[in-house]
MIVO-126669 format. One line per field, with one value per residue (C-alpha): residue number from 0; x, y, z. Coordinates in pm, whole numbers, plus 50000, padded with zeros to 5 digits. Each point is the difference from the previous one (the first is absolute). Example, Ala and Ser with C-alpha at 12.3 -4.5 7.8 and 13.67 -1.06 7.14 Angstrom:
<pases>
n <- c(0 / 1)
u <- c(51230 / 50137)
v <- c(49550 / 50344)
w <- c(50780 / 49934)
</pases>
This chain:
<pases>
n <- c(0 / 1 / 2 / 3 / 4 / 5 / 6 / 7 / 8 / 9 / 10 / 11 / 12 / 13 / 14 / 15 / 16 / 17 / 18 / 19 / 20 / 21 / 22 / 23 / 24 / 25 / 26 / 27 / 28 / 29 / 30 / 31 / 32 / 33 / 34 / 35 / 36 / 37 / 38 / 39 / 40 / 41 / 42 / 43 / 44 / 45 / 46 / 47 / 48 / 49 / 50 / 51 / 52 / 53 / 54 / 55 / 56 / 57 / 58 / 59 / 60 / 61 / 62 / 63 / 64 / 65 / 66 / 67 / 68 / 69 / 70 / 71 / 72 / 73 / 74 / 75 / 76 / 77 / 78 / 79 / 80 / 81 / 82 / 83 / 84 / 85 / 86 / 87 / 88 / 89 / 90 / 91 / 92 / 93 / 94 / 95 / 96 / 97 / 98 / 99 / 100 / 101 / 102 / 103 / 104 / 105 / 106 / 107 / 108 / 109 / 110 / 111 / 112 / 113 / 114 / 115 / 116 / 117 / 118 / 119 / 120 / 121 / 122 / 123 / 124 / 125 / 126 / 127 / 128 / 129 / 130 / 131 / 132 / 133 / 134 / 135 / 136 / 137 / 138 / 139 / 140 / 141 / 142 / 143 / 144 / 145 / 146 / 147 / 148 / 149 / 150 / 151 / 152 / 153 / 154 / 155 / 156 / 157 / 158 / 159 / 160 / 161 / 162 / 163 / 164 / 165 / 166 / 167 / 168 / 169 / 170 / 171 / 172 / 173 / 174 / 175 / 176 / 177 / 178 / 179 / 180 / 181 / 182 / 183 / 184 / 185 / 186 / 187 / 188 / 189 / 190 / 191 / 192 / 193 / 194 / 195 / 196 / 197 / 198 / 199 / 200 / 201 / 202 / 203 / 204 / 205 / 206 / 207 / 208 / 209 / 210 / 211 / 212 / 213 / 214 / 215 / 216 / 217 / 218 / 219 / 220 / 221 / 222 / 223 / 224 / 225 / 226 / 227 / 228 / 229 / 230 / 231 / 232 / 233 / 234 / 235 / 236 / 237 / 238 / 239 / 240 / 241 / 242 / 243 / 244 / 245 / 246 / 247 / 248 / 249 / 250 / 251 / 252 / 253 / 254 / 255 / 256 / 257 / 258 / 259 / 260 / 261 / 262 / 263 / 264 / 265 / 266 / 267 / 268 / 269 / 270 / 271 / 272 / 273 / 274 / 275 / 276 / 277 / 278 / 279 / 280 / 281 / 282 / 283 / 284 / 285 / 286 / 287 / 288 / 289 / 290 / 291 / 292 / 293 / 294 / 295 / 296 / 297 / 298 / 299 / 300 / 301 / 302 / 303 / 304 / 305 / 306 / 307 / 308 / 309 / 310 / 311 / 312 / 313 / 314 / 315 / 316 / 317 / 318 / 319 / 320 / 321 / 322 / 323 / 324 / 325 / 326 / 327 / 328 / 329 / 330 / 331 / 332 / 333 / 334 / 335 / 336 / 337 / 338 / 339 / 340 / 341 / 342 / 343 / 344 / 345 / 346 / 347 / 348 / 349 / 350 / 351 / 352 / 353)
u <- c(95899 / 50001 / 50146 / 50324 / 49782 / 49738 / 49995 / 49753 / 49855 / 49735 / 49796 / 49701 / 50042 / 49973 / 50227 / 50061 / 50268 / 50102 / 50271 / 50109 / 50232 / 50033 / 50111 / 50064 / 49848 / 49899 / 49789 / 49630 / 50005 / 49760 / 49782 / 49913 / 49660 / 49997 / 49702 / 49834 / 50182 / 50323 / 50286 / 50127 / 50288 / 49817 / 50128 / 50356 / 50043 / 50186 / 50419 / 49902 / 49866 / 50096 / 49977 / 49849 / 49698 / 49883 / 49922 / 50253 / 50285 / 49858 / 49939 / 50314 / 50122 / 49828 / 50082 / 49667 / 49986 / 49787 / 49875 / 49814 / 49836 / 49863 / 49738 / 49980 / 49887 / 50060 / 50326 / 50310 / 50139 / 49812 / 50029 / 49590 / 49727 / 49772 / 49677 / 49791 / 50173 / 49784 / 50029 / 50053 / 50282 / 50177 / 49957 / 50158 / 50274 / 50090 / 49990 / 50250 / 50232 / 49986 / 50075 / 50309 / 50136 / 49961 / 50199 / 50140 / 49765 / 49680 / 49893 / 50094 / 49741 / 49793 / 49837 / 49771 / 49987 / 49694 / 49951 / 49711 / 49881 / 50277 / 49728 / 49797 / 50213 / 50047 / 49790 / 50099 / 50369 / 49936 / 49821 / 50307 / 50243 / 49815 / 50014 / 50366 / 50048 / 50058 / 49893 / 49881 / 50068 / 49743 / 49897 / 50036 / 49829 / 50108 / 49718 / 49891 / 49658 / 49870 / 49841 / 49635 / 49792 / 49757 / 49622 / 49902 / 49841 / 50194 / 50133 / 50320 / 50280 / 50316 / 50138 / 50236 / 50282 / 50075 / 50239 / 49712 / 50178 / 49793 / 50007 / 50108 / 49973 / 49636 / 49818 / 49921 / 49943 / 49912 / 50067 / 50359 / 50177 / 50244 / 50249 / 49928 / 49963 / 50332 / 50159 / 49792 / 50146 / 50364 / 49963 / 49898 / 50264 / 50295 / 49831 / 50039 / 50383 / 50091 / 50078 / 49882 / 49987 / 49914 / 49969 / 49694 / 50250 / 50137 / 49689 / 49871 / 50322 / 50037 / 49675 / 49724 / 49826 / 49626 / 49870 / 49879 / 49614 / 49989 / 50211 / 49719 / 49803 / 49617 / 49706 / 49630 / 49947 / 50149 / 50327 / 50150 / 49847 / 49949 / 50136 / 49807 / 49793 / 50257 / 49910 / 49929 / 50021 / 50302 / 50183 / 49889 / 50149 / 50283 / 50066 / 49874 / 49766 / 49817 / 50206 / 50073 / 50280 / 50210 / 49972 / 50330 / 50071 / 49997 / 50109 / 49992 / 50223 / 49709 / 50089 / 49815 / 50008 / 49669 / 50136 / 49949 / 49704 / 49846 / 50310 / 50026 / 49625 / 49951 / 50330 / 50005 / 49670 / 50027 / 50296 / 49941 / 49687 / 50200 / 50243 / 49731 / 49874 / 50370 / 50043 / 49636 / 50038 / 50399 / 50079 / 49748 / 49777 / 50046 / 49926 / 49694 / 49907 / 49787 / 50275 / 50175 / 50016 / 49855 / 50394 / 50099 / 49709 / 49999 / 50340 / 49959 / 49692 / 50204 / 50294 / 49785 / 49822 / 50250 / 50239 / 49871 / 50088 / 50354 / 50108 / 49884 / 50260 / 49944 / 50203 / 50004 / 49994 / 49756 / 50033 / 50378 / 50069 / 50285 / 50173 / 50257 / 50267 / 49781 / 49691 / 50205 / 50210 / 49660 / 49836 / 50265 / 50037 / 49616 / 50032 / 50248 / 49783 / 49656 / 50213 / 50088 / 49626 / 49921 / 50220 / 49849 / 49675 / 50030 / 50200 / 49705 / 49780 / 50210 / 49941 / 49642 / 50095 / 49935)
v <- c(95654 / 49920 / 50242 / 49900 / 49947 / 49788 / 49594 / 49786 / 49734 / 49683 / 49890 / 49818 / 49995 / 50366 / 50270 / 50283 / 50283 / 50099 / 50221 / 49881 / 50164 / 49820 / 50253 / 49942 / 49639 / 50084 / 50272 / 49996 / 49932 / 50161 / 49838 / 50280 / 49889 / 50236 / 50152 / 49953 / 50126 / 50098 / 49762 / 49933 / 50239 / 50306 / 49818 / 50068 / 50193 / 49968 / 50014 / 50386 / 50097 / 50162 / 49709 / 50216 / 50069 / 49600 / 49806 / 49754 / 50246 / 50130 / 49642 / 49872 / 50330 / 49859 / 49617 / 49852 / 49782 / 50002 / 49781 / 50186 / 49718 / 50074 / 49820 / 49840 / 50303 / 50150 / 50192 / 49883 / 49857 / 49727 / 49738 / 49957 / 50124 / 49759 / 50147 / 49710 / 50061 / 50033 / 50109 / 49670 / 49896 / 50314 / 49998 / 49623 / 50104 / 50322 / 49784 / 49776 / 50260 / 50126 / 49653 / 49940 / 50322 / 49995 / 49727 / 49929 / 50287 / 49855 / 50261 / 50337 / 50242 / 50021 / 50291 / 50038 / 50329 / 49967 / 50342 / 50029 / 49678 / 49832 / 49997 / 49750 / 49732 / 50081 / 49722 / 49714 / 50093 / 49952 / 49657 / 49898 / 50084 / 49853 / 49643 / 50037 / 50024 / 50408 / 50256 / 50367 / 50272 / 50238 / 50182 / 50322 / 50159 / 50299 / 50089 / 49647 / 49848 / 49722 / 49665 / 50101 / 49990 / 50272 / 49998 / 50319 / 49952 / 50175 / 49833 / 49870 / 50279 / 49758 / 49812 / 49781 / 50007 / 49743 / 49784 / 49980 / 50252 / 50284 / 50339 / 50237 / 50286 / 49978 / 50069 / 50391 / 50116 / 50371 / 50039 / 49863 / 49701 / 49813 / 50080 / 50391 / 49973 / 49837 / 50267 / 50239 / 49852 / 50037 / 50355 / 50050 / 49808 / 50196 / 50334 / 49843 / 49886 / 50343 / 49744 / 49703 / 49670 / 49779 / 50124 / 49926 / 49784 / 49819 / 49901 / 49889 / 49786 / 49862 / 49974 / 50017 / 49634 / 49839 / 49785 / 49620 / 50054 / 49754 / 50214 / 50234 / 49763 / 49931 / 50230 / 49902 / 50190 / 49975 / 50228 / 49937 / 50011 / 49711 / 49742 / 49691 / 50041 / 49813 / 49784 / 50291 / 49769 / 49802 / 50376 / 50100 / 49697 / 50016 / 50356 / 49923 / 50300 / 49887 / 49770 / 50209 / 49731 / 50119 / 50360 / 50150 / 50257 / 50311 / 50377 / 50265 / 50269 / 50246 / 50255 / 50351 / 50160 / 50033 / 49842 / 49688 / 50062 / 49668 / 49863 / 50272 / 50025 / 49591 / 49837 / 50049 / 49868 / 49670 / 49869 / 50141 / 49738 / 49714 / 50073 / 49970 / 49657 / 49872 / 50075 / 49836 / 49685 / 49938 / 50181 / 49945 / 49745 / 49717 / 50162 / 50050 / 50373 / 49905 / 49866 / 50284 / 50223 / 50361 / 50143 / 49798 / 50011 / 50371 / 49996 / 49771 / 50199 / 50302 / 49877 / 49834 / 50375 / 50194 / 49796 / 50138 / 50323 / 49854 / 49849 / 50301 / 50247 / 50320 / 50105 / 50286 / 49867 / 49827 / 49660 / 49994 / 50162 / 49760 / 50106 / 50282 / 50049 / 50162 / 49773 / 49679 / 50100 / 50106 / 49674 / 49748 / 50239 / 49908 / 49644 / 49935 / 50211 / 49766 / 49683 / 50155 / 50043 / 49667 / 49819 / 50213 / 49922 / 49607 / 50029 / 50193 / 49686 / 49738 / 49973 / 49936 / 49703 / 49629)
w <- c(21625 / 50374 / 50267 / 50175 / 50331 / 49746 / 49996 / 49768 / 50227 / 49902 / 50270 / 49967 / 49629 / 50035 / 49866 / 50242 / 50016 / 50309 / 50173 / 50333 / 50314 / 50265 / 50228 / 50377 / 50096 / 50340 / 49843 / 49807 / 49659 / 49765 / 49756 / 49745 / 49783 / 49701 / 49883 / 49668 / 49694 / 50156 / 50056 / 50328 / 49926 / 50144 / 50329 / 49916 / 49691 / 49683 / 49908 / 49890 / 50304 / 50360 / 50228 / 50274 / 49822 / 50068 / 50300 / 49958 / 50117 / 50291 / 50114 / 49933 / 50218 / 50330 / 49893 / 49887 / 49695 / 49670 / 49746 / 49736 / 49753 / 49667 / 49842 / 49660 / 49758 / 49665 / 50100 / 49788 / 50282 / 49977 / 49708 / 50026 / 50201 / 50219 / 49982 / 50147 / 50345 / 50333 / 50274 / 50226 / 49744 / 50011 / 50350 / 50064 / 49758 / 50249 / 50281 / 49845 / 49899 / 50329 / 50204 / 49747 / 50064 / 50417 / 49992 / 50343 / 50150 / 49996 / 50302 / 49838 / 49993 / 49669 / 49940 / 49671 / 49823 / 49772 / 49744 / 49830 / 49817 / 50234 / 50304 / 49743 / 50130 / 50370 / 50115 / 49732 / 50119 / 50360 / 49927 / 49762 / 50281 / 50273 / 49807 / 49948 / 50403 / 49943 / 50195 / 49891 / 50232 / 49830 / 49674 / 49950 / 49738 / 49771 / 49836 / 49988 / 49863 / 50200 / 49822 / 50108 / 49671 / 49949 / 49831 / 49852 / 49647 / 49789 / 49640 / 49962 / 50048 / 49895 / 49703 / 49890 / 49721 / 49747 / 50202 / 50319 / 50238 / 50144 / 49801 / 50215 / 49764 / 49905 / 50324 / 50120 / 50340 / 50072 / 49640 / 50001 / 49894 / 50203 / 49809 / 50069 / 50361 / 50023 / 49829 / 50226 / 50273 / 49860 / 49946 / 50395 / 50104 / 49792 / 50131 / 50333 / 49924 / 49806 / 49747 / 49760 / 50169 / 49695 / 49671 / 49801 / 49728 / 50329 / 50141 / 49673 / 49933 / 50348 / 50200 / 49829 / 49849 / 50015 / 50224 / 50037 / 50115 / 50251 / 50200 / 50002 / 50239 / 50017 / 49880 / 50025 / 49689 / 49651 / 50015 / 49700 / 49635 / 49789 / 50290 / 50085 / 50356 / 50280 / 50254 / 50265 / 50321 / 49864 / 49938 / 50400 / 50137 / 49790 / 50115 / 50367 / 49994 / 50293 / 50134 / 50389 / 50040 / 49750 / 50062 / 50111 / 50246 / 49788 / 50012 / 49735 / 49866 / 49861 / 49746 / 50107 / 49688 / 49760 / 49713 / 50164 / 50153 / 50041 / 50179 / 50186 / 50117 / 50083 / 50036 / 50363 / 50075 / 49727 / 50140 / 50349 / 49961 / 49938 / 50252 / 50215 / 49842 / 50010 / 50383 / 50032 / 49828 / 50057 / 50316 / 50231 / 49777 / 50282 / 50317 / 50175 / 50075 / 50295 / 50192 / 50008 / 50303 / 49911 / 50011 / 49723 / 49788 / 49997 / 49924 / 49726 / 49858 / 49990 / 49841 / 49715 / 49969 / 49955 / 49807 / 49632 / 50133 / 50136 / 49675 / 49746 / 49910 / 49739 / 49774 / 49753 / 49654 / 49769 / 49834 / 49971 / 50334 / 50087 / 49696 / 50027 / 50249 / 50262 / 49972 / 49980 / 50303 / 50208 / 49888 / 50108 / 50350 / 50010 / 49914 / 50308 / 50258 / 49859 / 50076 / 50335 / 50026 / 49885 / 50294 / 50264 / 49876 / 50010 / 50321 / 50169 / 49891 / 50068 / 50368 / 49937 / 49777 / 50132)
</pases>
């Protein structure tokens, strides 16, 4: 059963569910890119939940809109899964969805917020939006994983379900399955709030699902058991992994707690480096630095050097830091500040453009 704000769509022959709230047409619109195994409902909640525990409530209070799409999966709200869905097709679908929603406000600022596996589509999304003439103001990482492959020599750690979807119940990290880690996250949020935000039963019924493996993006070595090798070059190209021109201006809201130590320790550097490449390719790429005055060069240099730190915020919590009234409110406060900082950085660099 769909929630009141949700609607079925079928775009590019891809079925999806999306909750759309347009907000103030003069204010930014947030495209929430959900992670692996959890519907985009994690951004707006379920009918039994308190609205203030989710991003949508706080975005609404400042007039910002929200588009929160969920990809086709094995949750009962979908008539059928789509295990063959890949990054390129999903990105093109999201771009078409957004273009249809903005209607007569095509220059409305769009900010993509990628949570966890939602970061894997960041570059492909920029390319798909550009093909429709839609600029992305920026990408904000919420514990997001970029579409960079790894080469570590380990045996495949993941497996597929009989329906062809990625079985997220299988692999363990730090001795815990994903469901065990997610349960610990919800317990930690309840401790902060002094009440339960999402019960385990509701999380299982309303949020939990399994994933098309193509949305994970490229890997240099087999990542899934019993899956035929795929053309790595094609996957890298589809993900825009090393394109540069497809890199968005990135910000990161970084969890501070050790429960998500990988993102806590690496996100500022990873997304900061992508931002520097974005500025180099997209904001400064056509300008000859040797023709600049020393003062202009120093201004550009300092702006680029400082951009990663200026576009990073830290927030107490783990992988679900944006859930719960405290975390959701603070996340939206950071989103406002980061969007303003993105605009300031672009303004500082604009005089240097030809």
